[in-house]
C-alpha positions in Angstrom: 59.0 91.4 -105.6 62.1 90.9 -107.7 65.5 90.9 -106.1 66.5 94.1 -108.0 63.4 96.0 -107.0 63.8 95.0 -103.4 67.5 96.0 -103.6 66.6 99.4 -104.8 64.0 99.9 -102.1 66.5 98.8 -99.5 69.1 101.3 -100.8 66.5 104.0 -100.1 66.0 102.6 -96.7 69.7 102.7 -96.0 70.0 106.3 -97.1 67.2 107.3 -94.7 67.8 105.1 -91.7 71.3 103.7 -91.4 73.7 106.1 -89.7 76.2 103.7 -88.0 79.5 104.0 -89.8 80.4 100.3 -89.3 77.2 99.2 -90.9 77.6 101.7 -93.7 81.1 100.4 -94.3 79.8 96.8 -94.5 77.0 97.8 -96.8 79.3 99.8 -99.1 81.3 96.6 -100.0 78.1 94.6 -100.7 76.7 97.5 -102.7 79.8 98.0 -104.8 80.1 94.3 -105.6 76.4 94.1 -106.4 76.5 97.1 -108.8 80.1 97.0 -110.2 81.4 93.5 -109.8 85.0 92.8 -108.7 87.1 95.6 -107.3 89.7 96.4 -110.0 91.0 99.6 -108.4 94.6 99.5 -107.4 95.1 100.0 -103.7 96.6 103.6 -103.4 95.3 104.9 -100.1 95.7 108.5 -99.1 93.4 108.1 -96.1 92.3 105.4 -93.7 88.8 105.8 -95.0 89.8 105.0 -98.6 91.6 101.9 -97.3 88.6 100.7 -95.3 86.2 101.3 -98.3 88.5 99.4 -100.6 88.8 96.5 -98.1 85.1 96.4 -97.6 84.5 96.0 -101.4 87.4 93.5 -101.7 85.8 91.3 -99.0 83.1 90.3 -101.6 85.5 89.6 -104.5 84.1 87.0 -106.9 80.7 87.0 -105.2 78.1 87.2 -108.0 76.2 90.5 -108.3 72.8 88.8 -107.8 74.1 87.1 -104.7 75.3 90.4 -103.2 71.9 91.9 -103.9 70.4 89.1 -101.9 72.9 89.5 -99.1 72.1 93.2 -98.8 68.4 92.6 -99.0 68.6 89.9 -96.2 70.7 92.2 -94.0 68.3 95.1 -94.3 65.2 93.0 -94.0 66.6 91.6 -90.8 67.2 95.2 -89.5 63.6 96.1 -90.4 62.3 93.0 -88.7 64.3 93.6 -85.5 63.2 97.3 -85.5 59.5 96.2 -85.5 59.9 93.8 -82.5 
């Protein structure tokens, strides 16, 4: 399976199975970097949630998109593996 195809499948898994806000916040940053590249949004936070989302994305600055897809895939595959044991 290609990295991109696995990434898309894992996004569907996240939508259906991941409910923990801390995990979702981490995955948001990886997802945004993998799909959009570097965060070029000026920090102008109206809420704490906006700040946390921005920081999550900023944590992956300069990480190549393909690498972020692999990071997300590995993270979700590890969750799936632990769920089955």
